[in-house]
C-alpha positions in Angstrom: 67.2 209.4 78.6 65.0 212.5 79.2 64.4 211.4 82.8 68.2 211.4 83.3 68.7 214.8 81.7 65.9 216.3 83.8 67.3 214.7 87.0 70.8 216.0 86.3 69.4 219.5 85.8 66.9 219.6 88.7 68.1 217.1 91.2 68.4 219.7 93.9 64.8 220.7 93.6 63.5 217.2 94.5 62.7 216.0 98.0 65.1 213.6 99.6 62.9 210.6 98.8 62.3 211.7 95.2 66.0 212.1 94.7 66.7 208.7 96.3 64.2 206.9 94.0 65.7 208.6 90.9 69.2 207.7 92.0 68.2 204.1 92.4 66.4 204.0 89.1 69.0 205.8 87.0 72.2 205.2 88.8 71.5 201.7 90.2 69.5 200.7 87.1 66.9 199.0 89.5 63.4 198.0 88.6 60.4 199.4 90.4 60.1 196.2 92.4 63.8 196.4 93.4 63.4 200.0 94.4 60.4 199.1 96.5 62.5 196.5 98.3 65.4 198.9 98.7 63.2 201.6 100.2 61.0 199.3 102.2 57.8 200.0 100.3 55.5 198.1 98.1 56.1 197.9 94.3 53.0 200.1 93.9 54.3 202.6 96.4 57.7 202.7 94.6 55.9 203.1 91.2 53.8 206.0 92.6 56.9 207.7 93.9 58.8 207.2 90.6 55.7 208.6 88.7 55.4 211.6 91.1 59.1 212.3 90.8 59.0 212.2 87.0 55.9 214.4 87.0 57.6 216.9 89.3 60.7 217.0 87.1 58.5 217.6 84.0 56.6 220.3 85.8 59.9 222.1 86.7 61.0 221.8 83.1 57.7 223.3 81.9 58.4 226.3 84.1 62.1 226.8 83.7 62.7 225.2 80.3 66.4 224.7 80.9 66.5 221.4 79.1 64.8 223.0 76.1 67.2 226.0 76.2 70.2 223.7 76.4 69.0 221.7 73.4 68.6 225.0 71.4 72.0 226.1 72.5 73.6 222.8 71.3 71.8 223.0 68.0 72.9 226.6 67.5 76.5 225.7 68.4 76.5 222.8 65.9 75.2 225.1 63.1 77.9 227.7 63.8 80.6 225.0 63.8 79.3 223.6 60.5 79.3 227.2 59.0 82.6 228.4 60.4 84.3 228.6 57.1 81.6 230.9 55.7 81.5 233.2 58.7 83.8 236.2 59.4 86.8 235.5 61.5 85.9 238.2 64.0 82.5 236.7 64.5 83.9 233.2 65.0 86.4 234.6 67.5 83.7 236.2 69.6 81.4 233.1 69.3 84.3 230.8 70.3 84.7 232.8 73.6 81.0 232.5 74.4 80.8 228.8 73.6 83.9 228.1 75.7 82.0 229.2 78.8 79.9 226.0 78.5 82.3 223.6 76.8 85.6 224.5 78.3 87.2 224.9 74.9 87.6 227.7 72.4 87.6 225.3 69.4 84.4 226.2 67.6 
């Protein structure tokens, strides 16, 4: 699941080959052996490419932390929604506008 999240966030920062192997693994639900067949490489070569791609995605996340920030944002939004009856209406109105930027809704 984390692999998919990272791939969604950082796909454009991968090489063509790394992106292809991730697409095959995540979108095509292929095994490493099937990926090797699809890309014309050995199972070990496919495994190494998958491993390097995942390591690269994790390295990007360590630097940018967008996945972590998104998780914190979602947690904060959930806390605000759970507490909305206890918070001032003006505050909730302002927060609803900010949350709508991400979610496409003003329903906080």
